[in-house]
N, C-alpha and C positions, 0 to 999 in steps of 0.2 A: 648402545641405545636399544637395539633389537632385543637383547636379553632382558633389559629393564621392562620393555613393553610386554614381553611374554610373561614375566613375573607378575606384573600388575594385573594382567588379564586373568591369570589363573587364581591369584588371590581374590580377585573380584568374584569369581565363581564360588569360592568357599563361603561367601557370606550370603548366598542366596539358596533358596530351596531348589534341589535338583529334581527336575521334572521326570516322572516315571515314563516309560515307554512300553511298547509291547514286549520288548526284549528283557525288561527288568521292572519288577514291582515288589517292593519290600513287604507287602502284605502276604505274599506267597510264602509257603512253608520253607522253600529252598532258596528264596531270594531275601537276604537280610542285609541291613546296614552294618558295615564293619565298625562304625562308630556313630555316636549321636542317636537321633530318634527317627522312627518311621511314622509319618503322619497318616491321616485317614484316607488320603488319596493314593497311598503307595509310594510317596516320594520320601527320599532321605533328606532330612533338614540338617545340612552340614553347618557346623560351627568352626570357624577358623581355629587352627590351621588345617582342619580336615577338608578334603575336597574329593572330586570325581563323583560318579553316580551313586556310589555306596559309601561316601565319606571315608574311604579307606586309604587315602593318599595325603601325606603331609605336603602341603603346597607352599610352605613358607620358604623353602629352598628348592630351586629347580635348576636343571641344566639346560643347555642349548645346543649340544652337539650330537644328540641322539638320532636326528633325522626322522623323527616320528611323522607318520602320515595321518591325514584325516582329522576332522574337527573333534576336539575334546581330548585328544591324546596329551599326555603329560610326560615330559622328559625329566628323569630323576637326576640328582646332583652328580652321579657317576658319569654322566654324559654318554652312557651306553644303553641304559634301560628305559624302555617306553612303557608307560601304564596306559592302557587303552580305555576308551569309553565302552558302554554296554553294547555298542553297535559294531565294534571292530575287535580283532585279535591279531596275534602274530608279533614277531620281534620288533617290527616297526609299525604295528597296528595297520598293516596293509591289507588284511583280509576282512571281509564282511562276515558278521556272525550269522547272517542269512544270505545264501548265495546259490546260484544255479549255474551249472556248466552245460551249455547247449551242444548238441551233437546232431550231425546229419545221418548218423548210423542207426537212428531209430530209438533213441532214449535220451532222457535228461538226467543228470546227476544233481540231486538236491542236497544241500549241506546246511546243517543247523549246528551252531556252536555258541549258543547264548548263555548268559549266566544262569545258574540254577540247574536243576535236573529234570527237565520236562520229558514226557513221553510224546513223541511226535509220529504222525502217520498221515497218509493221504486220506482225506475226509471220506468216510464210508467204507474204508478198506483197511481197518486196523489189523485184522487177522492176517492179511496177505501183503500189506505194503507199509510196514513200520520201519522207522529209522533204526540202524544199528551202527556199531563202531567199525564194521567191515568196510574197508576202503575199496570202492569199485575200480576196475581197470579204467584208466583214462582220466582219473581225478586230477585236477590241477595240482602241481607241486606246492607244498606248504599248507594245504588245507588239512584241518584236523576236526575232530568232533564226531558227529553222527551223520549218516548218509542214507539215502534211498536212491536206487537206480530205477527210474520210472520209465517203462516202455511206452512208446508212442503207438505201437502196433499190437500189443497184447493186453486187451482190456480186462482179462481175467484176474490179474494181480493188483494193479493200481487203478484200474478203470481207464476209460479213454480220456485223454486230455480235453479240456475245453478249447475248442478251436474257433477263432474269429478272423475275419478279414475286414479291414477298415476301408473307408471310401477311396483311399489311395492304392488299394490292392495289397497292402502289407498284411501278411498273415501272422498270427500269434497262436501258440499252443501253451496252455497253462494247467498246472496242477495245484489244487488247494489243499493245504496241510493244516491239521489241527495239532497244537502243542498243549498237552494237558499236564498240569503240575501235581495233581493228586492221583493216587493209584486207582481209586474207585469211582470218581465222579468228576464232572466238568463244572467249572465255575466261571463267573464273569471276569476272573483274573487270568483265565487262559486266553490264548489268542489263535487267530487264523493267519496263515501266511500264504500268499499266492505267488508261485514261482512261474514266470513266463519267459518263453523264448520266442522272439519274433524274427522277421527277415533282417532287421537292421540292428536290433539291440536285445538285451535281456533285462528283466526287471523283477524285483521282489517287493511286494507291498504287504503290510501287516495291519490288522485291526483287531479290536477286542472281540472275543467270541460272542455271538449273538444269534440265538435261534428263535424263530418266530412262533407265536401261539398256535396250538393245534386244535383248539375248540372242542375238546372232549367233554362228555356229559358230566355236570356237577354231581357230587355224591354227598350225602349227609355226613356231618362230623360225628365221630365216636368220642365219648368221654366216659371216665370212670370216677364217680358216677356222673351222668350228664346233668349239668346245671346245679351241682351240689356244692355250695360254698364258694367255689372259684370256677370261672369259665375262661375259655380262650377263644379269641377270634383272630382272623388274619386280615391285614390291611396292606394296601400297596403304598407306593411312595407319596401319593396324594391323600393318604388316609381313607381312601375308599375301601369298603369291605371286599375281601376276596372270598368267594364261596368255596368252602372246602371241597376239594376234588376238581376245581376248575383249572384251566391251563394258564401258565404264565411264561414269560420269556426268561431264558437263562440269564443270570446276572442282574435281573430286575429286583427291586426292593420288595421284600416280604417281611412285614412286621407281625410278630406274635404278641398279642396284647392280652395280658392276664388281669382279670377283674374279680374282686371279692364281692360276694352277695351282700348288698347293703342291709339285708334283714338278719344276717347271721351275727353271732356274738364273737366272731373272730375279728382281731384288731389289726393284724399285719400279715404280710405275705413275703416269701422269698423263693425265687426259682433256684432249685438245687442243681438240676441237671437237665440237659436237652440233647436228644440224639436225632440225627437225620438218618432214615433207614430206607432201603429199597424193599422189594417184595420178597427177597430171598434172605440171606444171612448177613449181607453187607450193611455196615452202619458206621457213622462217624459222630463222635460226641463233640458238640460245639459249645456246651456249657458244662463245666466240671467244677464241683464244689462251689457253685455259684459264681464262677469266674469264666469269662468268655475266651474262646480260642480265636485267634486272629484270622483264620482261614476265610470265613465268610460271615462273621459277625461284624456289622458296621457300627453299631452303637447301642446304647441303652438309655432308658428314661425311667426314673423312679421318684419323680417329684411328688410331694404330698398333694393329695386331691386328684391324682391321676392314676390310671392302672400302671402296672409294671409292663414295659414294652421292650422287647428285644428286636432290634432291626437287623435283618440278615439280607444277604443276596441269594437269589434262587440258584441252587445247584441242580445238576442232572446226573444221576448215576448212569454208568455205562450199561447197566443190566436191564433197564426198563424205564417207563415213563413216569412212574409214581415215586414221589418223595414223601415219606411219612415223617412228621415231627412228633416225637414222643418226649414229653417233659414231665418231670417230677417236681411238684411245687409243695413247699412247706407253708401251712397256714397256722397262725399262732393266736392264742387268746391274750398273750402278753407280748407287747411290742419288743421287749428285749430279747425274746426267744427268736425273733425273726430279724434281728439287727443285721445290717449289711456287713459282709466279711471284707477283709482287705486282700486283694489279689497280689500276685508276685510282681506285677508291674506298677504297684502302688495305687491302682484304681479301686474303687469300691465295687463289691459284688452286688448282685441284684437283691433288693429288699425294699419294701415300702410299708409304712404304717397307714392304715386306712383312716383311723380317727382315734382320738383319746377316749377310751372307755374303761370302766372298771371290769377287769377280767372275771369271768364266772369260775374259772379254775385255772391252775397252772398246767396247761396241756397244749399239745400241738397235734396236728394231723398232716399226713402226706397224701396228696392227690396226684394221680397220673392222668394227664390229658393228652389226647391223640387227635391230630388233624393232618390232612395231607393235601398236596397239590399235584398236578401233572405238568411235566415239562417235556417239550418236544424231543423226540428220540431221533437223532440224526442217523442211527444205524439201522433202523427198522426198514424192511422192504416197503411197508406202507403203514400209515398211521392206524388203519383199521386192524391190520394184523397185529401191530404192537399193542393196541388197546385190548384186543382179545387175549393175547398171551399174558398181559398184565392182570387181567381179570381172573384168568385161570390160576395164576400164581397166588393171588390174594384169597380167592374163595374156593378153589378146587372145581368150580363150575363156570360155565359160560353164561352170562346174563344176556338175554336177547335184547340188546340195545337197538336204538333206531338204525345204527349203522349196519348191524348184522341183519336185522329185518329187511332193510333196504337191499342188502346183498342177495338175500333169499328171493325177494321180488324180482330182481334183475335176472336171476337164474331161471325162475319160473317163466318169465317173459321169453327168454331165449329158447327154453324147451318148447313153449307153445309155437314159436315161430318155426322151429325145426319140424314140428309135427305138421303144421300147415304146408310147409314146403314139401315134406315127404308125400302128403296126400296128392298134391298137385303133380308131382313126378309120376306117381302111380297112375293117375288118370291119363297122363300124356302117353304112357307106355301101353295102355290097355288096347287089345286088338280091335280094329274097326270092322264092323259087320258089312259085308258086301251086299248092297241093295239092288245091284243090277239084275235084271231078270230077263 
């Protein structure tokens, strides 16, 4: 009876959508469904007999003698092999994919062994406190994956831990870790993990990466040529306009909306390619040959009577706060010249006909449109410093923004205060004339 209940429970899982977690999301480049499909939320939609978080396990026949631990583990028919969920690993699924070993000797050992191949590091200390495969002395037996040994007393490498004491006097020391799945940039698919050691217990919590708005000054959009035949605007998830150059949250919705000039004699439009670029040489192409990459493209719209819209999630390059979108758009006088292409996943590429007209000639033109946003930089010493560095990288000069002018005013005020103080000290030390006669 026990084996029958286990079989029915696992088969039941195979008919439902497997919910993604911080540890697994099939929209990431390195997290993929072994079978079936990945939906727009990053969940693998398993079809029986496929099961588990990646639909990679045949659940029609299972064993009962494996001794697997923890929820979601599956015992294979050989009665010896356990298949683990995305949150556990090991021969019996007895180890957590995110765990911490607490020590009284002045350090914590942080362990990450999640599906995929993220780069993990203590937040703000990537250059000095990144995870490696080197196993620190004192690591619990059986742990594998990537590690960081974070000192509680040496803030130069991993920074000081966040220390708290609750109302009962229980103290806790925590390190926050970022796991990034792309080499050059952060996305809303990345996650944060907080590893904590307290007087009575240890905990690890995870959440989607979210960085807050930094309020930098908006800058005008650049276009080649501006407003000629086709234009691009940016909108947020509520379809409100985003001013080019303004700040957004990482992982938030950014829609690129391309519109044909109603007065032109062009009949159709197709987005050929789009790149996201930083202020240096790093770039990632998210539309290629009119087809989207799954990394941060959420969806598209190309219904007749509406502009072509590409819905993305905001990313943040590790090199700076500016993300530039550069798109090449094909505009056509004949609708067939801009017909939608068929992508490798069977979906249509980007293309939309504006209206039925008699073409004036059999010709097309390509237009390049550029717009950019700013995303909070978690590695900068300050937002002002990061913004100035970014401006230098883009233009070769420093524009005197309100922030820089404000800084100059503060310096002048301090210099004035020092001058007044110096005069007062001089007056106090001046010799006093003896008036006694």
